[in-house]
N, C-alpha and C positions, 0 to 999 in steps of 0.2 A: 504494500500500500504506500502511496505517497502521503507525505505529511499534509495535514490540513493547513490552510492559510487562514488566519483569524484576523479580521480587520476591526479596528475601533475608530473612533473619530480622528485620532492622531497617529495611530500606530498600526503596524502589521506584525503579527507573530508568524514565524515561518521556521521550517526545518534548518538546522545548521548544515554547513557544507565546508569542504576543505578550503574554499576561497575565503572563509571567514577567519582563518588563522591569524593573519597580521592584525586585524582589527581586535580580535580577542586578546592578543598579546599586548596591544597598546592599552586597552581599557583595563584588563585584569593585571597588567604590569604595574598598576598604581597601588602602592602599599595600602592606602586608605580604603580602597575597594577590597583588595585581597584579604586584609586582616579581618573583615566582617564575614568571611566565607570559610567554611570548614575544609572544603576539598581543593582549594586553590593555593598552590605554593607561591612564595615570593623569594627570589625573583621568579617571574613566570617561566615555566618550563615548556619550551616550544615542542619538544617530543611528546610530552604529556598532552599538550594541546592538540597535536595532530591525532593522537590516539583517541582523545575524547571526541573530536569532531567526526572521526571515522566510525566510532562506536555509535554515536548519536544518529548518524545516517543509517547505519545497519539496523538500529532499533526500529526505525520507521518502516523498513522493509519487512519486518516480522510483526508489526503491529496488527492485532492487539495482544499478541502473545509475549511481547517484550516486557522486560522488568522496569523500563525507564522510557519516558517520553520527554524530549527536549525541544524547546523553541528558542529562537533568537528574536529579539525585539528590534524592529526597524522603525525609525522616525525620519520622515523626509528622505527616504531612500538610503539612510545610513544606519548601520547596526549600532545600537546603544546599550544593549544588555541581553539578558537571557532568563529563561524560566525552565525549570525541570520538575517533572513528577517522577519520583523514584520509589522503589519498594512497591511496585504495582502488584506484586503477587502476595503482598502482606497488607499492612496498613499503610497506604501511600502517604508520601510527604512531598510538599511543594517546597521548592527552593528557587531563589531568584536573585538577580543582581543588576545594577546599572552602573555605567561609567560615571565617574564623579561629576562631570560637567552636566549631567542630566538629573542630578538629585534635586529634590525640592520643587519639582514642576508638575507633580501629580502623575507622572508617567507610570510608576510602578503600580499604583493602585488601579489605574486604567488597564494595564497589561494583566495583572494577576486576576482582576475581576473577569476579564474576557477568557483567560486561560481556565479559570475554575468553572465557568459556564460550560466551556468545551468539555472539561474533565467529567463533570457530572452527566453530560449528555452522551459522552463516548464510553463510559464505563458503568458498571453496576455497583461501584463502591458507595457506601453510605457515609463514610468518614474520611476526612482529609486532615492530616497533621501538618503543622508548620513549626519551625523553630527559628528563633532569632537570638543573637547574642544580646544579653541583658542591656548592654550599652547602646544597642542599635534601636533607639526609640522610633525612628522613622519606619523601620521595617515592622516593628511591633504594631505601630499605629496603622500601617497599610493593611495588615491582616485584620485588625479590629474593624476597620471600615468595610471589609469584605464579609464580616460576620463571625470571624474566629473569636473564640473565648480562650482565655488562659486556663490550662489544666494542670500545669506543673512547672517544675524547674529541672534542669539537667546540666550537663557540661559536654562540650564537644571539642575534639582536637582541632585546632586551627593550624593547618600546615604552614601558613604564612608566619604565624607567631611562634610556632614550635612548642605550643603549650595548650593545655585545656583552658577553655573559656566558659564561664557560666552562660547558660541559655534559658530562655523562656520557651516553654512548650505550649503550643496553641492547637486548638481543634475546631474544625468546622464540620457540621453535619450537612448532608444533602437537604434535609428538612429545613434547617435554619437558613441555608443559602437560598433555597427556593422561596421561603416565606419572605426573606429580606428583599428579594428581587421582585416579588409580587406586590409589595407595599408601595 
């Protein structure tokens, strides 16, 4: 299957491809971005980036049997960030990021709202988890605006920091998301 393209008022969500490597390296090579993510090393690892983009493309070929679904976020024809749904064979979790120049403009809320709408339409999952580092208030607030509720605390390994960082664990149910969007 080819990955869906999801359009919002300002954004397009699309499948990653090998041509995205340089832009990913530029945006994720910013320590202020990388330090808020668990799976991104700093400095950015080009070989790991190639492997991720290749795996992301392969995941769409085996959708809906794949364990992960990844989108990149475009604005005005330029890639500005990414969204992933991982652990799709368990309790799925959403993850996302934006290049620093795009923070504070409402892009991530717009993107994750559209991605979650696709997720609940494309899967039979009833629950979606999200985690954000405690210090990342913008990320936590973006999830709250989409209907997530805090359900706990945890810690995750930040490859960029080389240490564990406290997380806030959030949960969104299909029912809560549907009710929120119907209102």
